[in-house]
Structure formats: C-alpha cells, structure tokens
N, C-alpha and C positions, 0 to 999 in steps of 0.2 A: 744434598742441597748446597748452594753456594753461600759462603759466609761474607758478610760485609766487613770491611776494615774497621777497626775500633775508632779510627780517626784518619783524616787525610791531611796532607801537608798544606794544600790549598783547596779552595772551593770555587773553582771556575764556573761561571754561569752567566746568564743573561738578565738584564733589567729591561723591561718593556714598558714604554710610556704610553698608556692608553689615551692620554690627552692629545698626543701628537700623531698617533698612528692614523693614517688616512685610508687604510683598507685597500691599497693599490695592488697588493699581492706580489710586489717585487721580491719580497723575501721568499715567498713560496717558489717563484720561478727560478730565482738564483740558487736556492737550495736544491731544487730538482736538477737543474743543469749541472751544478758543481758535483753533486754526488753521483749523477749518472755518468759523467765523463771522467771522474777522477777517483771515486771511492769504490773499492771492491768490485762487486758486480753491479751493472746498471739497475736503477730503480725501474721496474717494468711497468708497462701500460698494456692492459688487456684490451681496452677499447678506447684508444686516444681520441678518435673522432666521433665517438658516439656518446656513451654515458660517462666518459672520462674516468673509467675505472682503472686505478693504478695505485702505485705506492708513493706516498708523500711523507716526508719527515717533518714538515711544517705546514700548518693550515691556518687560515684566517677566518674567523666567524664574526658575523656582524649582528648586533642586537640594537633594537630601539628601546631605550630605557627612559623611565620617568623619574627624575631626581626628586627626593623628598621635599615637601613643602617646608618653608620656614617663614619667620616674620618678614624678612626682606623680600622673599619671593613666595607668596602664598600659593601661586600656581605656576611653578617653573615649567619652562618649555621642555618637551621631550627632546632627547638628543640621541644621535646614532653613535654607538661605541663599537669600534672594530677591535676584536680580541684575537691576537695571534696565539697559537698554542703548539708547543712541541714538547719533547721530553724535558722535564724540569730537573733532572739529575739529582734526585732526592738523596738526602743523607741517609734516611732509613728506607731504602728503595725496596719495595716488596717484589718488584720484578726480578731482582737479583736473588733474594732468598728463596723464591719459589722455583727457580730454574733447576731442573733435575740433572743437567749435564755440566753445569758450570759455564755455559756459554755466555750467560749474562754476568757481568762483573763490574765492580766499581774500583777505579784506579786509586791507589794510595797517594800518588804524587800530585794529583790535581782534582780528584773527586768526580771525574767524568765517568758516567755509566756507559758501557759499551757492550757490544755483542760479538763474540768470536764465532763467525759464521761457519767455521769448520766444525765446531762442536754443536751447533744448533740443529735440533731435529724438527723444528717447526711445530712443536706441540701446542703452542699458543698459551701456555700457562702464564707467561709474563704479561701478555696482552690482557688476559682475564684478571690478573691481579692489579694492573695499573689503574688507579682511579681516574686518570686523566685521559685515557684513550690515546696515549702517545706512542703506542707500539703498533706496527702494521706487519702483516704477513705478506711477503713478496711471493705471489703465487707462482711466478716463473722460476724463482730461485728456490722456493720451498723453505725459506728461513725468515726469521723475524728481523726487522730492521727498525732503526730509530735514529733520532738526532745524535750526532757524534760531537757536537760543538766544533765540527771541522778540525779534528785533530791533525788532519793532513795539511792544514793551512797554518794553524796557530804556532806550530813548531817548525815550520818549513823554512830553513835558512836560505833557500833559493828564491824565496819571494821577497819583494820589497817589504820593509817593516810595516808600512801602512796597510799591507794586504794580509798580515798575520793575525787576522781576526776572522770569526765565522763569516761565511759568505753572505748570510742574511743581514748581518750588521753592516758589512761593507757596502751592500747594495741599497739599504733603506734610504729613500730620498728625503724623508722628513726627520731623520735623526731620532726615530722612536726606539731604536734598539741599541743597547749598550752592553759591552762585554768586559769582564774583568774578574778579579778575585774577591768574591763576597765574604771570604774568610778573613780578609784584611780590613780592619775598621777604617784605615786611612786611604783605602783605594777610592778611585773616583766613583765606582759603582756603589760602594757602601755609603759614601757621603750622599750620593743622590737618593738612595733609599731612605736615609735618615732625614734628609731635608723635605722630601715629598711624601713621607708616610707610606713607603712601599709596603706591600702586603703579600702574603703567601696565598696561593690558590688552594682553596679547600683545606685550610689548616686542620679542620676537625678529623681529617683522615690520618693524621699523625705521621705523615711521610717526611716532613721537614724538607720541602722542596728548596733547592738552592736558588733557582730562578725566582725573581721577584717582579711584581707589577706595580706601576705607579698609577694611582687613581686619576680618572679624568676630572678636570676642573669643571664646576658648574658653568654652563653657558648663560649669557644674558637672555632675558625674555625676548620673544619675537617683537613685541611692541617697542622695547627699548632699541632693538636693532633698527627698526624702521625709523624711529626718531633720529637716530644717528645718521642714517643713510639719506634721509629726506633732502637735506641741502645738496647732496651730491647728485641726486636724481633730477634736480630742476633743469629745465632746458638751458643748454650752454649759451644760447643767444640772448638770454635775458640779462642785460647789463654786462655782457661779456667784455672783457678787456684783452689786451695783448693781441696775439695773432687772431683769435676768434673774433675779437671786436673789429679788427681791421677787415677781416674777411666779410663780416656782416655788413659793414658799411660799403665795401667794394661791390658786393652783390646787389645792394639796394640801388647803386648808381647805374647798373646795367639797364638798357631800355626794355621796358615791359617786364622786368624781373623784380622780385621782392623776396627777401630771405625769410620774411615772416617775423623778424626780430625788430628791435628798436633801431631807428635810423638816427 
C-alpha cells in the first residue's frame, strides 16, 4: 500500500464560494477541455450525444435548500445552492493508502494528490474509499482519473503568469473559485476562509480535505425583494422625466396618437 508523506511543504488547494457560484458549469467545461487536450490521455466519452456518459474531473450539483428560521426571518425563503465538487486533495487521503500499486500518491512539495497512470490497474479501490466520489474510472483508458489542480498549468513557465492557475479558476465568470496555499495563514485563500467561516466537506470522515467551501449568505425574503423592486417596476411614463418625459410629450402631440401617459 502507498504511504502518505508525514507532512507537505505547501497545501495547494481550492476555496469555492457557494454564495457566488451561479451553476453555469463553465468550470466543468473548461476542466474537460483542458484535460482532454493537454493532460495525459483524453477524458473519454462513451455516449457524448446520448446519456452523456464519460469522464469528468469536476461536476456541479444544484440543491434547493431551506435556511433555518430565526427571529429576523421566521420563514426564510428557500434558495438554490450550486455545489461544485472535485478531488479535495485530502491531507489524510484514503485513496492513497488503499492503492495496491502506488499509482495514487500525494506530493510532498505541494500536497497535490495525483495518479501515475502507468502504474494504475483500474481496480477501483481508490474510488471505493473516497467519501466524496471524486474519482472516476476512464473506461477507454482503463485507469482511474481525478482532478490534478492543473499541475501542467500552475508550474508552466511558458504560460502568462495570470494563466498559472487551475483552468476552472481561470474560467469562472463569477469569481467563485480561488486557488492558493491553504497551509500559509497569510495567503489570500487562507484569509478568505478565516473571514467567511470556510468549512470542510464532511469533516466527520476524518480525511482533512485541503479544499474549503465558503457558506452561502442568507437571501432576503421574497416579500422584501418585491418591496424593493416595486418602484422600479412602475410604468416609466408615470411622471417620467428626461428623455422618457420628452418622448411621452412628443407622442401625445402626434395627430390621433396618445402614449397613455401624462401629458
């Protein structure tokens, strides 16, 4: 069985903001594209135009949740939460210690968990041991595959500095994904986790995931939102000024025409 390093120099990982993720799946698409075109063997698709059966290293799940009631909001409105999930690069990664060939391993220099596909026999033990379902068997290649944090990007000196981050982070249009060293208390990602109360996914499993999630903020009640929007939804011709006021008056002057607003 493979041994985990007693410690790592850094803890590179992702911080995902559930408050700003819009569920657009741009991270899924960019991950699939980058890893299919640049990393090892392509991520296969068995039925790309049917049931969409294939290998993905990142997926987004959407849930409708009901926030708990409180004095300020006894009946808070339900909200939709988009939950991206990929390998969490755990400190105590069971997928590594269960591997019979040493194909799964955790790097000492940055804590990233990887798979040596030349040594992988596709037994699936790592997928069985992962509590997050973050490993997938590529049926075409016959080996297990997982998120690599884009090691072929983050250390690639041929890329512009702004591109030396995981593809999913670079692509996210809402800025919901952040990348950095979570072992450094002074890093931007560590400060973000501290400020927003970042949490581990399923901490009861004891895997000590490096990736963190930022909780969604409670949204206003629907009634409050309607009260705020009501003035904006009033007809623009009622007491309109500026260009709309001028247009209203101009239309009223046309023979046989009336804008329906005030004259």
